[in-house]
mmCIF file as gemmi writes it, N, C-alpha and C atoms, coordinates in Angstrom:
data_model
loop_
_atom_site.group_PDB
_atom_site.id
_atom_site.type_symbol
_atom_site.label_atom_id
_atom_site.label_alt_id
_atom_site.label_comp_id
_atom_site.label_asym_id
_atom_site.label_entity_id
_atom_site.label_seq_id
_atom_site.pdbx_PDB_ins_code
_atom_site.Cartn_x
_atom_site.Cartn_y
_atom_site.Cartn_z
_atom_site.occupancy
_atom_site.B_iso_or_equiv
_atom_site.pdbx_formal_charge
_atom_site.auth_seq_id
_atom_site.auth_asym_id
_atom_site.pdbx_PDB_model_num
ATOM 1 N N . MET Axp A 1 ? 10.772 8.194 -2.157 1 0 ? 1 A 1
ATOM 2 C CA . MET Axp A 1 ? 9.339 8.288 -2.336 1 0 ? 1 A 1
ATOM 3 C C . MET Axp A 1 ? 8.894 9.666 -1.847 1 0 ? 1 A 1
ATOM 4 N N . THR Axp A 2 ? 8.15 10.355 -2.677 1 0 ? 2 A 1
ATOM 5 C CA . THR Axp A 2 ? 7.66 11.674 -2.285 1 0 ? 2 A 1
ATOM 6 C C . THR Axp A 2 ? 6.438 11.521 -1.376 1 0 ? 2 A 1
ATOM 7 N N . GLU Axp A 3 ? 6.061 12.607 -0.74 1 0 ? 3 A 1
ATOM 8 C CA . GLU Axp A 3 ? 4.874 12.578 0.117 1 0 ? 3 A 1
ATOM 9 C C . GLU Axp A 3 ? 3.618 12.251 -0.695 1 0 ? 3 A 1
ATOM 10 N N . ASP Axp A 4 ? 3.531 12.76 -1.923 1 0 ? 4 A 1
ATOM 11 C CA . ASP Axp A 4 ? 2.37 12.464 -2.769 1 0 ? 4 A 1
ATOM 12 C C . ASP Axp A 4 ? 2.306 10.979 -3.112 1 0 ? 4 A 1
ATOM 13 N N . GLU Axp A 5 ? 3.451 10.394 -3.477 1 0 ? 5 A 1
ATOM 14 C CA . GLU Axp A 5 ? 3.506 8.967 -3.803 1 0 ? 5 A 1
ATOM 15 C C . GLU Axp A 5 ? 3.131 8.135 -2.58 1 0 ? 5 A 1
ATOM 16 N N . ARG Axp A 6 ? 3.674 8.52 -1.437 1 0 ? 6 A 1
ATOM 17 C CA . ARG Axp A 6 ? 3.39 7.808 -0.192 1 0 ? 6 A 1
ATOM 18 C C . ARG Axp A 6 ? 1.895 7.882 0.123 1 0 ? 6 A 1
ATOM 19 N N . GLY Axp A 7 ? 1.306 9.051 -0.072 1 0 ? 7 A 1
ATOM 20 C CA . GLY Axp A 7 ? -0.123 9.222 0.187 1 0 ? 7 A 1
ATOM 21 C C . GLY Axp A 7 ? -0.982 8.338 -0.698 1 0 ? 7 A 1
ATOM 22 N N . ILE Axp A 8 ? -0.601 8.23 -1.967 1 0 ? 8 A 1
ATOM 23 C CA . ILE Axp A 8 ? -1.336 7.375 -2.905 1 0 ? 8 A 1
ATOM 24 C C . ILE Axp A 8 ? -1.243 5.918 -2.467 1 0 ? 8 A 1
ATOM 25 N N . LEU Axp A 9 ? -0.058 5.473 -2.098 1 0 ? 9 A 1
ATOM 26 C CA . LEU Axp A 9 ? 0.103 4.08 -1.664 1 0 ? 9 A 1
ATOM 27 C C . LEU Axp A 9 ? -0.68 3.804 -0.391 1 0 ? 9 A 1
ATOM 28 N N . ILE Axp A 10 ? -0.641 4.74 0.552 1 0 ? 10 A 1
ATOM 29 C CA . ILE Axp A 10 ? -1.378 4.546 1.802 1 0 ? 10 A 1
ATOM 30 C C . ILE Axp A 10 ? -2.875 4.451 1.517 1 0 ? 10 A 1
ATOM 31 N N . LYS Axp A 11 ? -3.37 5.266 0.599 1 0 ? 11 A 1
ATOM 32 C CA . LYS Axp A 11 ? -4.788 5.214 0.234 1 0 ? 11 A 1
ATOM 33 C C . LYS Axp A 11 ? -5.116 3.846 -0.366 1 0 ? 11 A 1
ATOM 34 N N . GLU Axp A 12 ? -4.246 3.329 -1.235 1 0 ? 12 A 1
ATOM 35 C CA . GLU Axp A 12 ? -4.467 2.003 -1.83 1 0 ? 12 A 1
ATOM 36 C C . GLU Axp A 12 ? -4.419 0.913 -0.765 1 0 ? 12 A 1
ATOM 37 N N . ILE Axp A 13 ? -3.505 1.048 0.17 1 0 ? 13 A 1
ATOM 38 C CA . ILE Axp A 13 ? -3.387 0.064 1.252 1 0 ? 13 A 1
ATOM 39 C C . ILE Axp A 13 ? -4.655 0.069 2.102 1 0 ? 13 A 1
ATOM 40 N N . HIS Axp A 14 ? -5.15 1.244 2.459 1 0 ? 14 A 1
ATOM 41 C CA . HIS Axp A 14 ? -6.391 1.336 3.235 1 0 ? 14 A 1
ATOM 42 C C . HIS Axp A 14 ? -7.552 0.684 2.484 1 0 ? 14 A 1
ATOM 43 N N . GLN Axp A 15 ? -7.634 0.93 1.176 1 0 ? 15 A 1
ATOM 44 C CA . GLN Axp A 15 ? -8.704 0.329 0.374 1 0 ? 15 A 1
ATOM 45 C C . GLN Axp A 15 ? -8.589 -1.192 0.368 1 0 ? 15 A 1
ATOM 46 N N . ALA Axp A 16 ? -7.371 -1.692 0.203 1 0 ? 16 A 1
ATOM 47 C CA . ALA Axp A 16 ? -7.163 -3.143 0.184 1 0 ? 16 A 1
ATOM 48 C C . ALA Axp A 16 ? -7.508 -3.752 1.536 1 0 ? 16 A 1
ATOM 49 N N . PHE Axp A 17 ? -7.092 -3.097 2.626 1 0 ? 17 A 1
ATOM 50 C CA . PHE Axp A 17 ? -7.408 -3.608 3.959 1 0 ? 17 A 1
ATOM 51 C C . PHE Axp A 17 ? -8.919 -3.637 4.162 1 0 ? 17 A 1
ATOM 52 N N . SER Axp A 18 ? -9.607 -2.636 3.645 1 0 ? 18 A 1
ATOM 53 C CA . SER Axp A 18 ? -11.061 -2.579 3.77 1 0 ? 18 A 1
ATOM 54 C C . SER Axp A 18 ? -11.705 -3.735 3.013 1 0 ? 18 A 1
ATOM 55 N N . VAL Axp A 19 ? -11.235 -3.982 1.788 1 0 ? 19 A 1
ATOM 56 C CA . VAL Axp A 19 ? -11.761 -5.083 0.977 1 0 ? 19 A 1
ATOM 57 C C . VAL Axp A 19 ? -11.505 -6.422 1.66 1 0 ? 19 A 1
ATOM 58 N N . LEU Axp A 20 ? -10.33 -6.56 2.254 1 0 ? 20 A 1
ATOM 59 C CA . LEU Axp A 20 ? -9.966 -7.813 2.918 1 0 ? 20 A 1
ATOM 60 C C . LEU Axp A 20 ? -10.497 -7.896 4.341 1 0 ? 20 A 1
ATOM 61 N N . ASN Axp A 21 ? -11.179 -6.828 4.785 1 0 ? 21 A 1
ATOM 62 C CA . ASN Axp A 21 ? -11.756 -6.761 6.124 1 0 ? 21 A 1
ATOM 63 C C . ASN Axp A 21 ? -10.689 -6.848 7.22 1 0 ? 21 A 1
ATOM 64 N N . LEU Axp A 22 ? -9.55 -6.207 6.982 1 0 ? 22 A 1
ATOM 65 C CA . LEU Axp A 22 ? -8.469 -6.157 7.962 1 0 ? 22 A 1
ATOM 66 C C . LEU Axp A 22 ? -8.395 -4.758 8.558 1 0 ? 22 A 1
ATOM 67 N N . PRO Axp A 23 ? -8.093 -4.655 9.854 1 0 ? 23 A 1
ATOM 68 C CA . PRO Axp A 23 ? -7.965 -3.32 10.447 1 0 ? 23 A 1
ATOM 69 C C . PRO Axp A 23 ? -6.693 -2.628 9.962 1 0 ? 23 A 1
ATOM 70 N N . SER Axp A 24 ? -6.815 -1.37 9.579 1 0 ? 24 A 1
ATOM 71 C CA . SER Axp A 24 ? -5.645 -0.63 9.1 1 0 ? 24 A 1
ATOM 72 C C . SER Axp A 24 ? -4.639 -0.4 10.217 1 0 ? 24 A 1
ATOM 73 N N . SER Axp A 25 ? -5.058 -0.593 11.458 1 0 ? 25 A 1
ATOM 74 C CA . SER Axp A 25 ? -4.14 -0.401 12.583 1 0 ? 25 A 1
ATOM 75 C C . SER Axp A 25 ? -3.064 -1.483 12.64 1 0 ? 25 A 1
ATOM 76 N N . LEU Axp A 26 ? -3.147 -2.478 11.76 1 0 ? 26 A 1
ATOM 77 C CA . LEU Axp A 26 ? -2.131 -3.532 11.741 1 0 ? 26 A 1
ATOM 78 C C . LEU Axp A 26 ? -0.772 -3.015 11.298 1 0 ? 26 A 1
ATOM 79 N N . TYR Axp A 27 ? -0.776 -1.895 10.595 1 0 ? 27 A 1
ATOM 80 C CA . TYR Axp A 27 ? 0.478 -1.414 10.046 1 0 ? 27 A 1
ATOM 81 C C . TYR Axp A 27 ? 0.777 0.014 10.409 1 0 ? 27 A 1
ATOM 82 N N . GLU Axp A 28 ? 2.031 0.268 10.723 1 0 ? 28 A 1
ATOM 83 C CA . GLU Axp A 28 ? 2.523 1.636 10.827 1 0 ? 28 A 1
ATOM 84 C C . GLU Axp A 28 ? 3.065 1.978 9.45 1 0 ? 28 A 1
ATOM 85 N N . TYR Axp A 29 ? 2.885 3.215 9.03 1 0 ? 29 A 1
ATOM 86 C CA . TYR Axp A 29 ? 3.188 3.563 7.656 1 0 ? 29 A 1
ATOM 87 C C . TYR Axp A 29 ? 4.55 4.218 7.475 1 0 ? 29 A 1
ATOM 88 N N . SER Axp A 30 ? 5.6 3.533 7.892 1 0 ? 30 A 1
ATOM 89 C CA . SER Axp A 30 ? 6.938 4.014 7.56 1 0 ? 30 A 1
ATOM 90 C C . SER Axp A 30 ? 7.163 3.755 6.076 1 0 ? 30 A 1
ATOM 91 N N . ASP Axp A 31 ? 8.071 4.491 5.456 1 0 ? 31 A 1
ATOM 92 C CA . ASP Axp A 31 ? 8.295 4.347 4.015 1 0 ? 31 A 1
ATOM 93 C C . ASP Axp A 31 ? 8.612 2.913 3.622 1 0 ? 31 A 1
ATOM 94 N N . ASP Axp A 32 ? 9.467 2.238 4.388 1 0 ? 32 A 1
ATOM 95 C CA . ASP Axp A 32 ? 9.835 0.862 4.051 1 0 ? 32 A 1
ATOM 96 C C . ASP Axp A 32 ? 8.621 -0.056 4.088 1 0 ? 32 A 1
ATOM 97 N N . LYS Axp A 33 ? 7.799 0.108 5.097 1 0 ? 33 A 1
ATOM 98 C CA . LYS Axp A 33 ? 6.636 -0.766 5.226 1 0 ? 33 A 1
ATOM 99 C C . LYS Axp A 33 ? 5.594 -0.479 4.154 1 0 ? 33 A 1
ATOM 100 N N . VAL Axp A 34 ? 5.428 0.797 3.786 1 0 ? 34 A 1
ATOM 101 C CA . VAL Axp A 34 ? 4.487 1.13 2.713 1 0 ? 34 A 1
ATOM 102 C C . VAL Axp A 34 ? 4.933 0.471 1.418 1 0 ? 34 A 1
ATOM 103 N N . ASP Axp A 35 ? 6.217 0.525 1.121 1 0 ? 35 A 1
ATOM 104 C CA . ASP Axp A 35 ? 6.739 -0.102 -0.095 1 0 ? 35 A 1
ATOM 105 C C . ASP Axp A 35 ? 6.552 -1.614 -0.039 1 0 ? 35 A 1
ATOM 106 N N . ASP Axp A 36 ? 6.827 -2.223 1.11 1 0 ? 36 A 1
ATOM 107 C CA . ASP Axp A 36 ? 6.628 -3.665 1.268 1 0 ? 36 A 1
ATOM 108 C C . ASP Axp A 36 ? 5.162 -4.041 1.074 1 0 ? 36 A 1
ATOM 109 N N . LEU Axp A 37 ? 4.269 -3.255 1.657 1 0 ? 37 A 1
ATOM 110 C CA . LEU Axp A 37 ? 2.846 -3.544 1.502 1 0 ? 37 A 1
ATOM 111 C C . LEU Axp A 37 ? 2.403 -3.404 0.058 1 0 ? 37 A 1
ATOM 112 N N . ALA Axp A 38 ? 2.952 -2.426 -0.648 1 0 ? 38 A 1
ATOM 113 C CA . ALA Axp A 38 ? 2.627 -2.271 -2.07 1 0 ? 38 A 1
ATOM 114 C C . ALA Axp A 38 ? 3.03 -3.53 -2.831 1 0 ? 38 A 1
ATOM 115 N N . ASP Axp A 39 ? 4.203 -4.084 -2.516 1 0 ? 39 A 1
ATOM 116 C CA . ASP Axp A 39 ? 4.648 -5.323 -3.161 1 0 ? 39 A 1
ATOM 117 C C . ASP Axp A 39 ? 3.715 -6.487 -2.832 1 0 ? 39 A 1
ATOM 118 N N . VAL Axp A 40 ? 3.264 -6.565 -1.589 1 0 ? 40 A 1
ATOM 119 C CA . VAL Axp A 40 ? 2.345 -7.629 -1.182 1 0 ? 40 A 1
ATOM 120 C C . VAL Axp A 40 ? 1.029 -7.512 -1.948 1 0 ? 40 A 1
ATOM 121 N N . LEU Axp A 41 ? 0.538 -6.278 -2.105 1 0 ? 41 A 1
ATOM 122 C CA . LEU Axp A 41 ? -0.719 -6.079 -2.828 1 0 ? 41 A 1
ATOM 123 C C . LEU Axp A 41 ? -0.578 -6.466 -4.292 1 0 ? 41 A 1
ATOM 124 N N . ILE Axp A 42 ? 0.583 -6.208 -4.878 1 0 ? 42 A 1
ATOM 125 C CA . ILE Axp A 42 ? 0.839 -6.627 -6.259 1 0 ? 42 A 1
ATOM 126 C C . ILE Axp A 42 ? 0.831 -8.15 -6.337 1 0 ? 42 A 1
ATOM 127 N N . PHE Axp A 43 ? 1.54 -8.792 -5.412 1 0 ? 43 A 1
ATOM 128 C CA . PHE Axp A 43 ? 1.614 -10.249 -5.396 1 0 ? 43 A 1
ATOM 129 C C . PHE Axp A 43 ? 0.225 -10.866 -5.22 1 0 ? 43 A 1
ATOM 130 N N . ALA Axp A 44 ? -0.59 -10.253 -4.387 1 0 ? 44 A 1
ATOM 131 C CA . ALA Axp A 44 ? -1.931 -10.775 -4.115 1 0 ? 44 A 1
ATOM 132 C C . ALA Axp A 44 ? -2.908 -10.49 -5.249 1 0 ? 44 A 1
ATOM 133 N N . GLY Axp A 45 ? -2.453 -9.722 -6.233 1 0 ? 45 A 1
ATOM 134 C CA . GLY Axp A 45 ? -3.308 -9.416 -7.361 1 0 ? 45 A 1
ATOM 135 C C . GLY Axp A 45 ? -4.247 -8.253 -7.115 1 0 ? 45 A 1
ATOM 136 N N . ILE Axp A 46 ? -4.05 -7.544 -6.015 1 0 ? 46 A 1
ATOM 137 C CA . ILE Axp A 46 ? -4.907 -6.404 -5.697 1 0 ? 46 A 1
ATOM 138 C C . ILE Axp A 46 ? -4.444 -5.168 -6.466 1 0 ? 46 A 1
ATOM 139 N N . ARG Axp A 47 ? -3.138 -5.004 -6.572 1 0 ? 47 A 1
ATOM 140 C CA . ARG Axp A 47 ? -2.581 -3.947 -7.425 1 0 ? 47 A 1
ATOM 141 C C . ARG Axp A 47 ? -2.029 -4.651 -8.648 1 0 ? 47 A 1
ATOM 142 N N . LYS Axp A 48 ? -2.211 -4.076 -9.806 1 0 ? 48 A 1
ATOM 143 C CA . LYS Axp A 48 ? -1.726 -4.706 -11.032 1 0 ? 48 A 1
ATOM 144 C C . LYS Axp A 48 ? -0.226 -4.537 -11.206 1 0 ? 48 A 1
ATOM 145 N N . LYS Axp A 49 ? 0.291 -3.375 -10.826 1 0 ? 49 A 1
ATOM 146 C CA . LYS Axp A 49 ? 1.713 -3.097 -10.981 1 0 ? 49 A 1
ATOM 147 C C . LYS Axp A 49 ? 2.03 -1.847 -10.183 1 0 ? 49 A 1
ATOM 148 N N . HIS Axp A 50 ? 3.302 -1.55 -10.091 1 0 ? 50 A 1
ATOM 149 C CA . HIS Axp A 50 ? 3.68 -0.284 -9.47 1 0 ? 50 A 1
ATOM 150 C C . HIS Axp A 50 ? 3.194 0.844 -10.363 1 0 ? 50 A 1
ATOM 151 N N . THR Axp A 51 ? 2.436 1.747 -9.803 1 0 ? 51 A 1
ATOM 152 C CA . THR Axp A 51 ? 1.949 2.883 -10.577 1 0 ? 51 A 1
ATOM 153 C C . THR Axp A 51 ? 2.894 4.063 -10.457 1 0 ? 51 A 1
ATOM 154 N N . LEU Axp A 52 ? 3.877 3.926 -9.601 1 0 ? 52 A 1
ATOM 155 C CA . LEU Axp A 52 ? 4.803 5.023 -9.342 1 0 ? 52 A 1
ATOM 156 C C . LEU Axp A 52 ? 6.231 4.554 -9.544 1 0 ? 52 A 1
ATOM 157 N N . ASP Axp A 53 ? 7.078 5.431 -9.969 1 0 ? 53 A 1
ATOM 158 C CA . ASP Axp A 53 ? 8.502 5.115 -10.075 1 0 ? 53 A 1
ATOM 159 C C . ASP Axp A 53 ? 9.165 5.478 -8.765 1 0 ? 53 A 1
ATOM 160 N N . TYR Axp A 54 ? 9.958 4.543 -8.245 1 0 ? 54 A 1
ATOM 161 C CA . TYR Axp A 54 ? 10.656 4.804 -6.98 1 0 ? 54 A 1
ATOM 162 C C . TYR Axp A 54 ? 12.075 5.171 -7.287 1 0 ? 54 A 1
């Protein structure tokens, strides 16, 4: 995952946490966790699909 891809995912995660009223401090943004969170957001219907190729 490039820094640009990681930045996009982190921005989406922050937006989702805001919508769900969750503190962003719940997560540290290591690459593995960012990818896992992206999968969770897809499953929850917040993200439609992976927008980036890994």
